[in-house]
N, C-alpha and C positions, 0 to 999 in steps of 0.2 A: 504493500499501500504506500503510496506518495503522498505526504503533504505540502501541498503550494501555500505560501502567502506571499499576498504584498505588501508590502511596510515603505512606508516616509508620505503618510498625509494623506495616501488614498486606498479608499475600502478594497477587502479585497472582490474581483473578480466575480459577477454571480454566475449563476450556473448557465453555463455555454457561451461566456464572454470569452474575448481573449487578455491575457492579462499587458498593457501597455511596454512596447521598449524601454521607453523610458523609465519608467519605475524599476526599483531595488526590490529584487525577489531572492526568495529564497525559496529551493525546494530540495524535503529532507526525505530519506527510505527510513520507513516507521516497519515492523515487521511484528503485526500484532495476533496471530496465529504461531508461523513456524520461525523457524531462527533464518537470517537475513540471508543464508546461503547454506545447504545449493538449494538453487532457482532454477528452473531449465529458462531462466535466461540469465545475461550480467547484469549487476550492479555494482561492478567496483568504479562505476564511475558517481556514484554518491557515497561521499566522506563521511562516514563511521555512523553506519547504519544500526538503528535505536532499534532494540524490541520491546515495546510496550509493556507495562504493567497496567492494566485495566484497572487496577485499584488505585491507580493516582486521579482516576476518575470518579472517586467515591462521591455521590451529590448529585450526577449529574441527571440521576433515573434510578424513584427507588427500584422499578423495577430491572433495571441492569444491574444494581444493587446487588439484589438476591440473585440474578443470573449470576454473577464472578461469584459471589460467595459461595454459591452450592452449584460452582460449576462440575463437579463431577455428577452429579445426578442430573444436570442437564445434557449430560452427554452419554445416560444412557436415554432419557427422554429424546433427543432430536437424533441421535444415533451417526450417519453418515454426514444428518448435515450440520452437524455443531460447528464445523468449522467456519461455514459460511455465516453464523450467526454472530461469532466470534468477529468474525470482520464489520456486519452489521453493526454493531457491540459500538466497536473501536469506533468507526468513521463517525457514525452519531455523535460518541461521548467527545469527540476531539470538537465538530464544530458545534455542539450545545455548549462547550465551555471555554472556546476560544475565537472570542471576538471578530478579528478576522483571518480566521482561516478557512482553507478550501484543499479540499482532499478528492483523491484519484485512484483508482485500485492501478497495482504496477501494469503494464500494458497498455492501458486507455490512455486517450489521447486527452487534448487539454478540452476537448467538447465535450465529455462526462465530469467535471469539475462537481464537485457537490459545498458549498459552500455555508458558513455559517448561520446566511438567512436566510438558509433550507429547512435549516433546523428542524422548525415545527410541521415539515411536509411528514416527519416521523415519529410524532408523537401517539399513532396510534398503536405502531408497534411496539411486541411486548415479547423479547425474547423467551420468558418463562410458562409461555403458550406452548404445549406439544405442536398446535395446529400453527403457529405463526409461521410467517414465510418470511425467508431472511432477505432485505433489502440488496445486498452486497455477495457477492459471490467468492469467494477465494479461488482466483483465476487460475492459478496452477493445478489443482483440482478438477477443474475441468475440461475433461478431457472426454474428447469420441462423443457416443452416444450414451444415452440413458440403463440400464439394466431393468427392466421391467419389474422383474422377480425379488429386487432387494432393493431397488433403487439408489444405485450404485455407479458412479463413471468408469465406463471400460478403463482398465487401467490402474484404478485407488487399489490401493493395497486393503486389505481385510485383519481387524483388530478385535479377538473376542475375550469377554472374562469366561471363567465357571461357571457351570449353571449344575443346578442340585438335583432338575425333574426325576432320574431314572431314579439320582436313589431313595429317593424320597417317595416314587412310588412304589419300589420295590419295600421297600419299610413297611409303609405303609399304617404307620403307626402317629409318629409328630415331625414336623420339620422344624429343624435347629438351624434359624439362621443365622446364627455366627457363621456362618459359610459363605452367606451372601456377605455380611460386612468385610471380609475377608476378599472378597469380590471387586464390589464395591471399591474398596481400597488399592486394589489392582487399576483399577478403570480411572484413578488420576494420572498417572504413569503411559496411557496409552493416549495416540492423541483425537481419538473418535471409538465410536462401540460401531460394529457391523454385522455381529453373529454372538449368541450367545452358544458356548458350548458345553455340551453335557459331561459334566466329568467324569463319570461312571463310563457312558458306551461313546461317547459321542468324538475322544481325543484321537482315534487312530485315522478318522474319514476329516480332520479339519487340515485345512492349508495355508490357513492366513498366522496372526501376531496374536499370542496370550503368554499368559504370567501362569506356570505350573505350579502353585502356591498353595498353603492352606492344608490343611488338615488331612492325611492319609492313612485308613485304619482299615479299608479292605479291598479286594483285589479291584482292577479297573481293566476296562480293556486298553494295552497299551502295545506295542510302539505309537507314537505319534508318528501322522505322515512322514516322508520325506523335505516335502514341499511346505511343511511347517517349518515358523521362527519363534523358538520357543525359549521364552526365560526361565529359569530355573529357581526361584528365589522362596523365600522363609515359608519352609515345607516342614511337615511334622510327621513322622512314619510310626505307625504301629507294626506292629509284629504283622497282622492282616495282608499288606501291602508289600509285605518283606521280597514274600517267592517271584510275587512280578519284577522288583526290581534285580533280584539275583539271575533273573531267568533272562531277563534282559540289560546284564551288567556290561557288554561292549556296547550299546548304548548311550547310558551314562560315559562311560568313558569314550567313547568319540566327542559326547556333550561337552565334556573335560578339557578335548584337543580343541574344539572347534569354536567354541562359545567361551567357558573362561569357569569356576569354578560355582557348584551349589548354594544355595542360603538355606540356612537350618534354623528354624525359628527358637528351638531347643537346645543344650547340650547332649542331651540323648541324641536325637538323631544325631548330631555332630561327629558323634564318636562311633554311630553305628557307619555313619558313611564314610566316614575319614579312615579308624581303626579294625574295623570289620570288614570292608571294601574296598578299600585301597583308594577311595574315589576323593576329586580337591573340593574341598568344599570348607564353606567358613559361618560364621553364629553370623546372622541378619536380622533375629529377631523375628517379630510378626510386621506384614505392611498394615496393619490395624492401626502401629502405632504409629503411623507416620498420616495419618488422614487427619489435616486440623479442619476445622467445621465451626469452631466459636469464635469470639472476641475476647480474645484473653484479658483485657483490661476491664471490660463490664462485672458489675457488681453483679454476686451469683447466690441466689440464695435457696433455691430450690435442693433437696434432697431427694432420689431417687433410690429406690431398691429396685431391683432385678431378680427377677426368679423367683420370690422368693415361698411362690404354691409349689414349685415343682421341688424345693429343697427345705420344705417346713421343719422349723426344729425349734418352738417356745424358745429356747435355752440360749439365744446365740443372740439376739437382737432384743432390746427393752422397745415393751409394750408401748411406750410413751413414744419410741423412735418410729416405728412399725405406724403409730395412728398419726405422725405430721406426715409419711416420707408419698410422694408416689411412685407406684407401685407400677411394675413395668413386666410384659415376656418377651424371651427372646426367642421363644417356639408357638409354631399357630400347628391348629390341625393337619396332617397329610394333605388332607382332600378340601382344605377349608380354602385354597388362594394357587392360581395359579402362577409360574416362573413370576412375570411380571410384575403384577397385583405382589408376591412375597418381597422382591426387590424393594418396590415402593414401601411396602410399609415397614421393611426394613432400613431405609433412610429416614422413613418418620421416626423409627426408632432412635437411630443414629444421630439425628437433632437431638431430640428430647436428653439424653445421655450427652452428649458434649456439652448442654449448657447448663447442667447441673453447677453444683458447688459439693456435695457430697454424692458420690454414688458407693453402695453397699450391693455387692453382687457376689455370686459364684461360680460362676463362668469366667474363663480369663481375658476371650475376647473383648467383651463389655469392659472387662479394667482395664485392659490395653487402653481400648478407643477415650473412654472418660480419664486416661493417665496423661493419652499422649491432646487432649484440648484443657489441659489445667485444671481437673477435678479433685479433691483429695477424696480416695480411694480405699476403703475398707473390703477387702478380696475374705468370705468369709468360707470355710471348710475346711475337711479333710484334706491334706495333702496326699495320702493315700489312695484318696478318692478321686481326685482331681489329674485328669489327663494329664502327660509329660511334658507338653507343652510350658508350665509353669516352668521349671526347672531351666536355669539361669536365668531367668527373667523375675527371679523373687525378690530383689531386692526393690522393685519399680514398686512396690506395694504394702500398705498396712495390714496387718493381719493380728 
């Protein structure tokens, strides 16, 4: 995206006007979505290309502020169109907050300039609306024709997050939403979302990029497609998954050689990968602890207790705290929601958890999220009962 400004006493040119030759003008390249290079165009004639941080435009619009703050969720909502919404929010924010600014997307001529005087034309645009049409497009993503089956431009890369539909359908009991928490945390590191990849059955057939993260307690369909691009990080491995790994040990060795080390949530997984299998691995912790959703400097008053009904023990938490707190559950009935509704419900729960002052919980992913967002976390329960994701992370929490 190029931003053009006219300086020296004259107003910026209106949409479709020319910049007078006598004006002192300055044009700068802003990169609102991707790094300034590589692009499919030569950009080195722009001095110091600038990567835009949309938080700098806080206050330009309440709708835009919500979109930026919860951008991970809006990647899920908008899918492959998310980059175009980022581009649109960036352009409109600039012309709303800088009185003499004119902007055009990279590759378009000056007849397509949008200026500060045009800002009111975009007041109805709401990037938090799932049906909103972004008024501006990221040009380098617009390649050839659109595939009607998934809405993607030809040649656009595929990015997926792990989904748990197969696992939930097989168990037919409850859906533990801590898996969705970890998938949403992984989404923040992807440029957009094009697919949900079934964790139990879908990995061998998926040919896009995804993060293989989270809890692996039972066998899954493996190995991945040769065409897939995988990042193995923040993995927790229980005994039920070990036969799959050992049967496909060469795949993991090849991953080490081609991609790099494997990230382990906990010390027990790290020891298994390194010492038992001889793989290159490192202690990564969990991706959930990297997702910042709250405003750290605001006042917090809420006490959240998560999953008390599931782990109820009247001796663990005083009655007066139970009465004061807001109670939430991080699981739902297995057939209560489909995958998309589970992800939406999970993100709503994550928003509540991240906004609390104190979180009392019985599961580690809830604890990780609360800790990352500045809450006082009290993790309750028997360490022998808890899964081993806790090992190596215990110093983070009150007990």
